[in-house]
FIMARGU-657526 format. One record per residue: residue in one letter; x negated, y, z of N, C-alpha, C in turn. Coordinates in Angstrom, 3 decimals. Layout:
REM FIMARGU-657526
A / X / Y / Z / X / Y / Z / X / Y / Z
...
***
This chain:
REM FIMARGU-657526
M / -246.293 / 64.218 / -59.399 / -244.867 / 64.148 / -59.642 / -244.316 / 65.565 / -59.826
R / -243.593 / 65.766 / -60.901 / -242.988 / 67.076 / -61.165 / -241.742 / 67.247 / -60.316
M / -241.608 / 68.429 / -59.758 / -240.436 / 68.754 / -58.954 / -239.301 / 69.174 / -59.885
H / -238.098 / 68.715 / -59.557 / -236.907 / 69.033 / -60.343 / -236.107 / 70.115 / -59.624
I / -235.888 / 71.222 / -60.334 / -235.165 / 72.356 / -59.779 / -233.867 / 72.545 / -60.556
L / -232.784 / 72.744 / -59.823 / -231.513 / 73.120 / -60.439 / -231.390 / 74.625 / -60.310
L / -231.249 / 75.303 / -61.434 / -231.111 / 76.745 / -61.496 / -229.709 / 77.063 / -62.009
V / -228.905 / 77.761 / -61.191 / -227.505 / 78.024 / -61.522 / -227.255 / 79.531 / -61.514
D / -226.824 / 80.049 / -62.663 / -226.531 / 81.479 / -62.773 / -225.672 / 81.710 / -64.003
D / -224.683 / 82.579 / -63.892 / -223.821 / 82.866 / -65.038 / -224.423 / 83.927 / -65.966
N / -225.533 / 84.523 / -65.585 / -226.234 / 85.476 / -66.439 / -227.243 / 84.681 / -67.271
E / -226.904 / 84.430 / -68.527 / -227.736 / 83.569 / -69.377 / -229.136 / 84.132 / -69.588
D / -229.263 / 85.447 / -69.678 / -230.588 / 86.040 / -69.864 / -231.471 / 85.775 / -68.645
Y / -230.930 / 85.994 / -67.461 / -231.681 / 85.738 / -66.226 / -232.030 / 84.258 / -66.130
L / -231.071 / 83.414 / -66.448 / -231.270 / 81.968 / -66.405 / -232.407 / 81.549 / -67.340
D / -232.418 / 82.080 / -68.565 / -233.453 / 81.729 / -69.541 / -234.839 / 82.181 / -69.100
V / -234.932 / 83.407 / -68.588 / -236.232 / 83.924 / -68.144 / -236.751 / 83.116 / -66.954
A / -235.890 / 82.891 / -65.971 / -236.299 / 82.135 / -64.785 / -236.690 / 80.704 / -65.161
R / -235.922 / 80.081 / -66.039 / -236.242 / 78.716 / -66.480 / -237.615 / 78.672 / -67.129
E / -237.867 / 79.603 / -68.028 / -239.141 / 79.629 / -68.743 / -240.324 / 79.809 / -67.784
I / -240.180 / 80.716 / -66.843 / -241.252 / 80.951 / -65.864 / -241.498 / 79.707 / -65.025
L / -240.425 / 79.087 / -64.542 / -240.581 / 77.890 / -63.712 / -241.188 / 76.730 / -64.503
E / -240.763 / 76.565 / -65.741 / -241.328 / 75.495 / -66.569 / -242.804 / 75.737 / -66.853
C / -243.183 / 76.987 / -67.059 / -244.595 / 77.319 / -67.286 / -245.451 / 77.031 / -66.054
H / -244.825 / 76.968 / -64.887 / -245.545 / 76.660 / -63.658 / -245.404 / 75.194 / -63.251
G / -244.968 / 74.371 / -64.195 / -244.994 / 72.926 / -63.977 / -243.741 / 72.294 / -63.420
Y / -242.664 / 73.051 / -63.291 / -241.424 / 72.482 / -62.769 / -240.541 / 71.981 / -63.903
T / -239.773 / 70.937 / -63.617 / -238.723 / 70.504 / -64.515 / -237.464 / 71.232 / -64.075
V / -236.867 / 71.979 / -64.998 / -235.738 / 72.839 / -64.637 / -234.472 / 72.363 / -65.338
H / -233.429 / 72.204 / -64.543 / -232.093 / 71.875 / -65.033 / -231.256 / 73.122 / -64.815
T / -230.509 / 73.547 / -65.826 / -229.748 / 74.781 / -65.700 / -228.245 / 74.520 / -65.758
A / -227.520 / 75.453 / -65.156 / -226.061 / 75.412 / -65.174 / -225.560 / 76.847 / -65.141
L / -224.448 / 77.092 / -65.845 / -223.900 / 78.439 / -65.928 / -222.920 / 78.780 / -64.809
D / -222.544 / 77.794 / -64.013 / -221.685 / 78.035 / -62.861 / -221.737 / 76.822 / -61.948
G / -221.021 / 76.919 / -60.829 / -221.049 / 75.841 / -59.851 / -220.483 / 74.526 / -60.344
V / -219.508 / 74.581 / -61.257 / -218.947 / 73.340 / -61.807 / -220.038 / 72.570 / -62.543
E / -220.761 / 73.272 / -63.423 / -221.861 / 72.620 / -64.133 / -222.960 / 72.203 / -63.159
G / -223.193 / 73.004 / -62.127 / -224.183 / 72.654 / -61.118 / -223.841 / 71.357 / -60.404
C / -222.572 / 71.184 / -60.051 / -222.126 / 69.940 / -59.403 / -222.325 / 68.748 / -60.331
E / -222.076 / 68.950 / -61.621 / -222.276 / 67.874 / -62.595 / -223.740 / 67.471 / -62.660
V / -224.640 / 68.452 / -62.640 / -226.073 / 68.143 / -62.654 / -226.454 / 67.401 / -61.376
L / -225.978 / 67.866 / -60.230 / -226.298 / 67.204 / -58.967 / -225.807 / 65.763 / -58.943
A / -224.664 / 65.514 / -59.556 / -224.100 / 64.166 / -59.570 / -224.865 / 63.217 / -60.495
S / -225.575 / 63.782 / -61.475 / -226.212 / 62.916 / -62.477 / -227.740 / 62.939 / -62.462
T / -228.338 / 63.755 / -61.628 / -229.783 / 63.957 / -61.657 / -230.322 / 64.039 / -60.234
D / -231.561 / 63.668 / -60.045 / -232.215 / 63.851 / -58.747 / -232.875 / 65.224 / -58.735
I / -232.419 / 66.086 / -57.847 / -232.887 / 67.465 / -57.758 / -233.626 / 67.650 / -56.438
D / -234.766 / 68.359 / -56.496 / -235.579 / 68.599 / -55.305 / -235.315 / 69.958 / -54.656
L / -234.800 / 70.917 / -55.428 / -234.559 / 72.266 / -54.944 / -233.433 / 72.880 / -55.761
I / -232.549 / 73.614 / -55.087 / -231.428 / 74.270 / -55.765 / -231.584 / 75.775 / -55.615
V / -231.502 / 76.490 / -56.729 / -231.531 / 77.948 / -56.741 / -230.240 / 78.391 / -57.417
S / -229.416 / 79.157 / -56.693 / -228.105 / 79.487 / -57.235 / -227.694 / 80.924 / -56.942
D / -227.112 / 81.540 / -57.950 / -226.422 / 82.807 / -57.776 / -225.221 / 82.536 / -56.871
I / -224.661 / 83.573 / -56.284 / -223.468 / 83.390 / -55.461 / -222.212 / 83.661 / -56.273
R / -222.135 / 84.801 / -56.916 / -220.925 / 85.183 / -57.649 / -220.971 / 84.613 / -59.066
M / -220.092 / 83.643 / -59.317 / -219.992 / 83.010 / -60.635 / -218.547 / 82.599 / -60.871
P / -218.166 / 82.484 / -62.145 / -216.797 / 82.029 / -62.444 / -216.632 / 80.543 / -62.122
R / -215.429 / 80.105 / -62.089 / -215.003 / 78.720 / -61.859 / -215.370 / 78.214 / -60.470
L / -216.644 / 78.148 / -60.128 / -217.062 / 77.664 / -58.808 / -218.288 / 78.474 / -58.408
D / -218.189 / 79.205 / -57.308 / -219.284 / 80.088 / -56.916 / -220.399 / 79.328 / -56.177
G / -221.465 / 80.039 / -55.882 / -222.611 / 79.431 / -55.228 / -222.320 / 78.930 / -53.823
L / -221.393 / 79.573 / -53.120 / -221.035 / 79.111 / -51.779 / -220.372 / 77.741 / -51.827
K / -219.507 / 77.542 / -52.807 / -218.843 / 76.241 / -52.943 / -219.819 / 75.187 / -53.471
L / -220.753 / 75.591 / -54.327 / -221.796 / 74.662 / -54.774 / -222.636 / 74.214 / -53.585
H / -222.977 / 75.155 / -52.716 / -223.732 / 74.842 / -51.503 / -222.952 / 73.857 / -50.630
A / -221.654 / 74.104 / -50.459 / -220.814 / 73.205 / -49.653 / -220.780 / 71.812 / -50.272
F / -220.685 / 71.742 / -51.605 / -220.710 / 70.453 / -52.296 / -222.032 / 69.731 / -52.024
A / -223.134 / 70.458 / -52.153 / -224.447 / 69.845 / -51.931 / -224.562 / 69.331 / -50.497
R / -224.138 / 70.126 / -49.534 / -224.263 / 69.726 / -48.130 / -223.324 / 68.572 / -47.768
A / -222.243 / 68.409 / -48.511 / -221.316 / 67.302 / -48.268 / -221.766 / 66.021 / -48.956
T / -222.804 / 66.123 / -49.790 / -223.334 / 64.968 / -50.515 / -224.565 / 64.463 / -49.780
E / -224.548 / 63.232 / -49.359 / -225.654 / 62.669 / -48.563 / -227.022 / 62.954 / -49.189
K / -227.125 / 62.764 / -50.472 / -228.398 / 62.924 / -51.180 / -228.949 / 64.349 / -51.083
Y / -228.085 / 65.348 / -50.977 / -228.507 / 66.749 / -50.979 / -228.263 / 67.465 / -49.654
R / -227.954 / 66.718 / -48.617 / -227.611 / 67.313 / -47.326 / -228.715 / 68.225 / -46.792
Q / -229.985 / 67.865 / -47.045 / -231.098 / 68.661 / -46.521 / -231.986 / 69.232 / -47.626
T / -231.487 / 69.240 / -48.848 / -232.247 / 69.805 / -49.958 / -232.346 / 71.316 / -49.789
K / -233.527 / 71.859 / -49.996 / -233.714 / 73.308 / -49.894 / -232.792 / 74.000 / -50.898
F / -232.172 / 75.096 / -50.454 / -231.192 / 75.811 / -51.263 / -231.503 / 77.301 / -51.165
I / -231.743 / 77.924 / -52.307 / -231.998 / 79.359 / -52.352 / -230.799 / 80.041 / -53.003
F / -230.116 / 80.893 / -52.227 / -229.089 / 81.759 / -52.800 / -229.814 / 82.976 / -53.338
I / -229.528 / 83.343 / -54.570 / -230.124 / 84.534 / -55.147 / -228.989 / 85.392 / -55.689
T / -228.914 / 86.631 / -55.196 / -227.766 / 87.458 / -55.544 / -228.122 / 88.937 / -55.538
G / -227.405 / 89.677 / -56.316 / -227.513 / 91.128 / -56.293 / -226.562 / 91.746 / -55.286
F / -225.819 / 90.906 / -54.577 / -224.818 / 91.360 / -53.622 / -225.108 / 90.836 / -52.219
G / -226.372 / 90.755 / -51.865 / -226.779 / 90.185 / -50.577 / -226.128 / 90.838 / -49.381
D / -225.943 / 92.169 / -49.438 / -225.332 / 92.866 / -48.317 / -223.912 / 92.385 / -48.052
L / -223.217 / 91.971 / -49.097 / -221.845 / 91.489 / -48.937 / -221.797 / 90.100 / -48.311
Y / -222.853 / 89.331 / -48.493 / -222.826 / 87.931 / -48.078 / -223.698 / 87.609 / -46.876
A / -224.635 / 88.466 / -46.530 / -225.615 / 88.152 / -45.498 / -224.981 / 87.677 / -44.192
D / -223.882 / 88.282 / -43.789 / -223.242 / 87.905 / -42.527 / -222.159 / 86.851 / -42.694
K / -221.845 / 86.484 / -43.935 / -220.741 / 85.568 / -44.188 / -221.196 / 84.153 / -44.528
I / -222.479 / 83.975 / -44.744 / -222.989 / 82.668 / -45.139 / -223.625 / 82.004 / -43.933
A / -223.228 / 80.772 / -43.670 / -223.848 / 80.007 / -42.603 / -225.098 / 79.336 / -43.177
L / -226.239 / 79.971 / -42.949 / -227.499 / 79.457 / -43.479 / -228.200 / 78.618 / -42.425
N / -228.740 / 77.506 / -42.857 / -229.491 / 76.641 / -41.966 / -230.963 / 77.024 / -42.093
P / -231.538 / 77.620 / -41.050 / -232.941 / 78.043 / -41.129 / -233.856 / 76.875 / -41.535
G / -234.761 / 77.164 / -42.441 / -235.680 / 76.147 / -42.924 / -235.162 / 75.366 / -44.121
E / -233.858 / 75.489 / -44.389 / -233.271 / 74.790 / -45.534 / -232.599 / 75.743 / -46.510
D / -232.014 / 76.817 / -45.997 / -231.256 / 77.743 / -46.833 / -231.899 / 79.128 / -46.777
Y / -231.975 / 79.755 / -47.937 / -232.596 / 81.070 / -48.057 / -231.684 / 81.975 / -48.868
L / -231.686 / 83.252 / -48.541 / -230.910 / 84.252 / -49.269 / -231.870 / 85.343 / -49.692
I / -232.028 / 85.518 / -51.002 / -232.919 / 86.556 / -51.496 / -232.195 / 87.419 / -52.521
D / -232.666 / 88.630 / -52.650 / -232.078 / 89.602 / -53.549 / -232.524 / 89.316 / -54.979
K / -231.615 / 89.450 / -55.910 / -231.917 / 89.197 / -57.322 / -232.953 / 90.172 / -57.873
R / -233.117 / 91.291 / -57.212 / -234.122 / 92.263 / -57.651 / -235.527 / 91.900 / -57.172
T / -235.647 / 90.838 / -56.374 / -236.954 / 90.367 / -55.933 / -237.749 / 89.966 / -57.165
S / -239.012 / 90.289 / -57.181 / -239.838 / 89.978 / -58.350 / -239.901 / 88.470 / -58.568
M / -240.015 / 88.086 / -59.826 / -240.137 / 86.653 / -60.143 / -241.397 / 86.078 / -59.500
E / -242.415 / 86.894 / -59.319 / -243.644 / 86.431 / -58.658 / -243.351 / 86.016 / -57.214
D / -242.563 / 86.828 / -56.501 / -242.207 / 86.492 / -55.118 / -241.261 / 85.297 / -55.056
I / -240.316 / 85.236 / -55.997 / -239.406 / 84.083 / -56.039 / -240.197 / 82.808 / -56.324
L / -241.121 / 82.885 / -57.269 / -241.968 / 81.734 / -57.588 / -242.812 / 81.343 / -56.374
G / -243.309 / 82.319 / -55.648 / -244.083 / 82.023 / -54.434 / -243.258 / 81.276 / -53.408
L / -242.007 / 81.694 / -53.223 / -241.116 / 80.992 / -52.303 / -240.873 / 79.568 / -52.784
I / -240.568 / 79.420 / -54.067 / -240.314 / 78.091 / -54.627 / -241.544 / 77.200 / -54.481
D / -242.713 / 77.739 / -54.802 / -243.959 / 76.965 / -54.666 / -244.158 / 76.504 / -53.227
S / -243.946 / 77.412 / -52.273 / -244.178 / 77.043 / -50.876 / -243.134 / 76.044 / -50.380
L / -241.893 / 76.165 / -50.836 / -240.867 / 75.198 / -50.428 / -241.139 / 73.828 / -51.033
C / -241.518 / 73.798 / -52.291 / -241.782 / 72.513 / -52.954 / -243.035 / 71.845 / -52.418
A / -243.998 / 72.645 / -51.987 / -245.237 / 72.084 / -51.441 / -245.106 / 71.752 / -49.961
G / -243.998 / 72.185 / -49.364 / -243.802 / 71.935 / -47.937 / -244.665 / 72.832 / -47.072
T / -245.093 / 73.971 / -47.619 / -245.967 / 74.872 / -46.869 / -245.279 / 76.161 / -46.479
A / -243.970 / 76.229 / -46.627 / -243.243 / 77.460 / -46.287 / -243.410 / 77.750 / -44.809
T / -243.642 / 79.026 / -44.503 / -243.766 / 79.448 / -43.116 / -242.547 / 80.267 / -42.754
G / -242.474 / 80.686 / -41.528 / -241.333 / 81.471 / -41.075 / -241.250 / 82.839 / -41.716
D / -242.385 / 83.385 / -42.189 / -242.376 / 84.728 / -42.762 / -242.782 / 84.664 / -44.220
L / -241.804 / 84.669 / -45.110 / -242.082 / 84.634 / -46.534 / -241.937 / 86.011 / -47.168
G / -241.638 / 87.023 / -46.366 / -241.500 / 88.357 / -46.897 / -240.221 / 88.569 / -47.684
L / -239.270 / 87.668 / -47.558 / -238.019 / 87.766 / -48.283 / -236.873 / 87.715 / -47.293
Q / -235.719 / 88.190 / -47.737 / -234.542 / 88.141 / -46.867 / -234.115 / 86.703 / -46.712
K / -234.002 / 86.256 / -45.477 / -233.587 / 84.896 / -45.193 / -232.991 / 84.862 / -43.801
P / -232.450 / 83.728 / -43.391 / -231.831 / 83.679 / -42.059 / -232.846 / 83.916 / -40.960
***
């Protein structure tokens, strides 16, 4: 069974590169340019993992996260915040250990893919070498 990932970012170049890499590794990727589009995808599709930028127009990643957690279907879905502004948000986001992750956008795609692979396989350990709660 292919895992369905929602990838949300207002940087179209980053979104395209990340989508291509994830698809090449066997994932079905749904993309959105902001939280509004992300909510629409969540409402119409079954998603196994959410990867979202924080700072976006219309609806940011924090509000997308709140929407997902308020929706029964996505209450415990793994959620990766990916941002270039981690220092601004690290103390302001209520992350649920084991479900929510915060990583820097400068993290290599290899490390991000490793995190995604381990979360989707259910083999994630407490030490993934990335910034998280």
